[in-house]
N, C-alpha and C positions, 0 to 999 in steps of 0.2 A: 562376565564382562567387567572390565575396569570401570568402576564407578566414578573415578577421578576424571576420566576422559570427557564425558559429557559436560561436567561442570567446567572444565578447562575450556572446552570447545565453545560453550555458551558465553563464557567470560570473554573469549576471543571475539565472538560475533558482537557482543555488546561494545567492545573497544573499537571494532571495525565500523559499527554503525555510528558511533560517536565521531570517528574520523570522517565519515562520509557526510554526516549532517551538515547542512549549510553549504556544501560544495556547489549546489544548484540554486541557492537562495531559499531553500525550504525551511531553514530555521535550525537552531542548535539542538533542539530536542525532538525533531520530527520522528526519527526512528524509534525512540523509546515511547513517545506519545502513541504512535500508531500501533506499536506492539502491545502495549497495555490495553488499549481500547479494542483491538482485534480479538484478543483473548476473551475480554469481557463479553463481546458480541457473540463469539463462537460458543462460549459457555451457555449464554442465553438461548442460543439456537439448538442446544442439546448435543453439541459435538462432544464426544467422549473425552474425559479428562486426559487420557493418555495421548490424544492427538493435539492437545492445545500447545504443546511445546513446538510443534511443527508450524502451526499458525503464527506463534510468536517469532520464530526464526524467519519465516517468510516475510512477515511484516517488517522486521529489522532490515532484511536484505532486498526488499522489493526493487530498489533503485540502484543496486550494485553495478548494473550495466552502464550507469552514467560515468563510471571511471573510464570508459572507452569513448566518451564524447568530450570534445575539446571544451575547456573552461571558457574560451572566448564565445562559444555558443551558449553554454549553460548560464553564464553570467551576463549575457548581452542585455543592456538596459532597454532597448527598444524591441520592436516586433522582429520576429525571426523571418528570414526569407523562406520560401517554400523548400529550397534545398537544405537549409539549416534545420527546418522542422522535420524533414525526412531523416536527417541524421539523429535528431533527438529521439524520434519514434523508434529507432533501432536499439535504444537502451534496453527494450524488453527482450529482444532476441539475444543481445549481448549478455544480459543477466542470466537468461536461461542456459546459454552455452557455458557459462562459468559455474553454475550451480548443479545442473543436471547430472554430471558425472559423480557427484558426492551423494551417496545413498542417504545420509542423515539430512540432506537438503532437498530431497525429492519434492516435498510440498512447497518449499521455498522457491524451487525452480518454476513450479506452476504459477505461483503468485507473481514472480518476476515477469514471466511471459505474458500472462493473461490479465493483469490488473487494469489495463486500459481497454479491455473488450467490453462492449455494451450489450445489455440485455436484448436490445432490438437489432443487434448485428452491425451497428455502425461504428464500432470500435476498431482497434488495431492490436496486434499486427495481423491477425488471421481472419478478422470479421466474424468471429464466433457469435453465436446467438443463443439466448436462453440457457438451458441446462447443459448445453454443450461446453459452456465456460466452466472450468473446474470450480467446485464449490469454494475452496479456500480463496481463490481469486475474486469470486463474487462477494464473499464476506469482506475481504480486505478493501475492495474498491470503494464501498461506502465510507469506510473509516478514513481512507486516504483523502477523499474529497472533503470530508468533514474537517479533517486536520488542516488541509490546505486553506479552506475558506475561513477558519477560525484562528488562524495564525497570521502574524504580520509578515508580509513579503516585501521585497524591494520595490515592487511595482504597485502595491496597494496595501491598505491597512486591513486589519482583521474585521470580519463581520461580527455582528451580534449573534448570540446563540439562536435567537428567534429567527432572524434572517437565515441563518445557515440551516436550520431545521426545515423552514419552508422550501429552501433550495433543494435539500435532499428529498423531501416529500414530492416535489415537482418532477423529479428525475426517476421516480419509481415507475417501472415498466418500460422505460426508454433506455436510460443508462444503467439502472440498478434492478436487480432481482426484487420484485414487489414484496415477497415474503420477507426477505432479509431486511429491506427498508423499513417495513412495519415493525419488526422487532427492534431494530436499531432506534427508531424514533420512540419506542416504549421504554427502552433502557438508558437512553442518553441522559435523562434527568438524574436517574440513580447513579450513573457514573460520576457526575459532578458532585453528587452528595457524598461520594466516597473520598473525594480529594481532601 
């Protein structure tokens, strides 16, 4: 196999992530931040090293489907209407449709589709519950919420780490896989020590 292709492919993904960051108000480094922390968490969970690149790619591309959501909705300063919210929710299926045909992005497609599914079945787009949610999406979901609440957004300031940790802890067993949440809360202080 051509060893230059994966490196070129991943460089392209990093550039694409950078171009996507901030399009929805998520911040200039959202893709890189969640990719790094997703790999850190996956490693702590015992995911084989050979699979970590797929978690990283999925984290970088989780919101790729938002390219098909109008910016007037993504950047709307006020509350979304029910119809606008339904359009935003479709970014998960849009992302899956874009990524699934590419073999190197199979895990990324799972993350794009299922990162808003909830452990208790209350998420979207399919209302999956528990371990029916693909493991990479369950890992990524915790990281995505962490990055969202610890980053400045147009509609609110960043939370303290203590407040964010309590928020994540409170969602274990409802929004998040309890085991993954426990490991996340154990490793998050180490993650900041590495910075």
